[in-house]
N, C-alpha and C positions, 0 to 999 in steps of 0.2 A: 270366046274363058276371058269370063267376067274376072276385072282389076278390081274387086274391092278385097279389106282386106280387111283382117279378124281381130280383137286384143281373147288374148291369148292371156291365161291366169292361169295361173298355177297357186293353193294351197295347201299349205302344211298343217292343218292342228290337233291340238296335243291341248286336250285330248279330243279326241273323234268326238266323241260324241256330245251334248244336238248340234254340235258346231257343225257339222256334214250338210244341215238334216231342210236347216236352218241355209247353207247360206246356200243350196236349192229353187229354196224360194222367194227367199229377196233377189235372189240377181237374175229371175228368173223373170221377175215384175223389175229390172233393167235391161231390158233388151240380148241378153244374156240367153242361148237359147238347144244348143249342143254343146254337152257334160258329160265328162269322162272320168273314173278311178284308175287313179293312183297306185297299185298297192295299199294295203289297207286304210293308211290318213293321207293323202295327196288328193284333190278333188281339180282335177282342170277344165275347167267355164271357161267356152266359146259367145261373142259375141263380134258383131258387123260391123264394121271402124258406122255404117250410117246410122244402126239404131242402137251405142249401148248410150245409157243416158248418164256419163259422165260424174254426177252432186250422185245422184241413189247410188253410183256406183261408195265412188268414196267414202258417202253415210249410211252404206251398207258392210264396208271394210269400220267402219269403228260397234260399226252392234255385234260383227260375228265376234272382236277382243273382245268383249263380256261377256263374250258364252267358251273364247276358249285364246290357248297363244296361239296368235295366228303368225306365218311363215306366210307370204306376199312375193312372186315371181309374177311380173306383164312381162307379154314382148308382141308383137305384131303378126303375122302370120298372112302368108298371099292365099285365096285362096284357089282352092281346093275338090275333086271329084270326092268326097269320099266315100263312097257306095260302094 
């Protein structure tokens, strides 16, 4: 069993487009490699603690605010088998 943790980020966009699609591209470049959608306006992204780029992530949030109003919730979750 791995002791890895993942940063879980819930992003709520208003308007949803193009913010959600831009977020997928930007976050993928900052160590986030798992994504899921919750409803029509929330994107949940996960990055392994050893792989995410904090500086790039903060710049991404700033850039995303140019596309949409953005609500952000961050939490750390333990690694589990998501298959």
